[in-house]
C-alpha positions as CSV (number, residue, x, y, z in Angstrom):
1,X,-4.1,-1.1,-27.5
2,X,-0.9,-3.2,-28.1
3,X,2.7,-2.2,-28.6
4,X,5.3,-4.0,-30.7
5,X,8.6,-5.2,-29.3
6,X,11.4,-6.1,-31.7
7,X,13.8,-8.8,-30.7
8,X,17.1,-8.9,-32.6
9,X,18.7,-12.2,-33.4
10,X,21.7,-12.8,-35.7
11,X,20.6,-11.8,-39.2
12,X,16.9,-11.6,-38.3
13,X,14.5,-9.1,-36.8
14,X,11.3,-10.5,-35.2
15,X,8.4,-8.6,-33.8
16,X,5.7,-9.5,-31.4
17,X,2.7,-7.7,-30.0
18,X,2.9,-6.5,-26.4
19,X,0.1,-4.9,-24.4
20,X,1.2,-2.7,-21.5
21,X,-1.1,-1.6,-18.7
22,X,-0.1,1.1,-16.2
23,X,-2.1,1.9,-13.1
24,X,-1.2,4.8,-10.9
25,X,-2.5,4.2,-7.3
26,X,-2.7,7.2,-5.0
27,X,-3.2,6.0,-1.4
28,X,-5.1,8.0,1.2
29,X,-2.5,7.1,3.8
30,X,1.1,5.9,3.8
31,X,1.9,2.5,2.5
32,X,1.7,-0.2,5.2
33,X,3.7,-3.4,5.5
34,X,0.5,-5.3,4.9
35,X,-0.3,-3.6,1.6
36,X,3.3,-3.9,0.5
37,X,3.1,-7.6,1.2
38,X,-0.2,-7.8,-0.7
39,X,1.6,-6.3,-3.7
40,X,4.4,-8.8,-3.4
41,X,1.9,-11.6,-3.3
42,X,-0.1,-10.5,-6.3
43,X,2.6,-10.0,-8.9
44,X,3.5,-13.7,-9.2
45,X,-0.2,-14.6,-9.4
46,X,-0.6,-12.1,-12.2
47,X,2.4,-13.5,-14.0
48,X,1.2,-17.1,-13.5
49,X,-2.3,-16.1,-14.9
50,X,-0.8,-14.8,-18.1
51,X,1.3,-11.6,-17.8
52,X,4.7,-11.7,-19.3
53,X,5.8,-9.2,-16.6
54,X,4.3,-7.6,-13.5
55,X,5.8,-4.9,-11.3
56,X,4.7,-2.6,-8.5
57,X,6.8,0.5,-8.1
58,X,6.8,2.8,-5.0
59,X,7.1,6.4,-6.2
60,X,6.6,7.6,-2.6
61,X,4.7,6.5,0.5
62,X,1.3,7.3,-1.0
63,X,1.9,6.6,-4.7
64,X,2.3,3.2,-6.3
65,X,2.5,2.3,-10.0
66,X,1.4,-1.1,-11.2
67,X,3.0,-2.0,-14.6
68,X,1.9,-5.1,-16.4
69,X,2.9,-6.6,-19.8
70,X,0.9,-9.1,-21.8
71,X,1.3,-11.0,-25.0
72,X,-2.1,-9.8,-26.1
73,X,-5.0,-7.5,-25.2
74,X,-7.1,-10.6,-24.6
75,X,-4.7,-11.9,-22.0
76,X,-4.7,-8.5,-20.3
77,X,-8.6,-8.5,-20.2
78,X,-8.7,-12.1,-18.9
79,X,-6.1,-11.5,-16.1
80,X,-7.9,-8.3,-15.1
81,X,-11.2,-10.1,-14.8
82,X,-9.9,-13.3,-13.1
83,X,-7.0,-12.0,-10.9
84,X,-6.3,-8.3,-10.9
85,X,-9.8,-6.9,-10.6
86,X,-10.8,-9.0,-7.5
87,X,-7.4,-8.1,-5.8
88,X,-7.9,-4.4,-6.6
89,X,-11.4,-4.3,-5.3
90,X,-10.5,-6.2,-2.1
91,X,-7.1,-4.9,-1.2
92,X,-6.4,-1.6,-3.0
93,X,-9.5,0.4,-3.9
94,X,-10.5,0.9,-0.2
95,X,-7.1,2.5,0.4
96,X,-7.1,5.0,-2.5
97,X,-7.6,8.7,-2.2
98,X,-9.4,8.6,-5.6
99,X,-9.9,6.0,-8.3
100,X,-6.9,4.4,-10.0
101,X,-5.5,6.1,-13.1
102,X,-5.3,3.3,-15.8
103,X,-3.4,3.8,-19.0
104,X,-2.7,1.4,-21.9
105,X,0.0,2.7,-24.1
106,X,2.2,1.9,-27.1
107,X,5.9,1.3,-26.5
108,X,7.8,3.4,-28.9
109,X,11.3,2.6,-27.6
110,X,12.5,-0.2,-25.4
111,X,15.8,-1.8,-24.4
112,X,15.9,-4.9,-22.2
113,X,18.5,-7.5,-21.3
């Protein structure tokens, strides 16, 4: 599923498709420095592979949220296969209390600088 972002320029309104992926990651134990560093290492790799934005949020010591934006659903699928999936299987899935909660949603309101 993709969302639409509108960019306002003088006298014009442009739209472009945006696919947003959100993964809630519930850890079995508290976040370690090693896992935090792994998150810091993966976000630029995800961006370089084709994401327009990649963030990992710490809700608390056992709850992380991975938020990714892509120009297309095809880019999201490709990056998941080539970069995100292998990282999740190697570094994150063994640490989870249960499987990740993955959502793809439509942005209905957005404001960015």
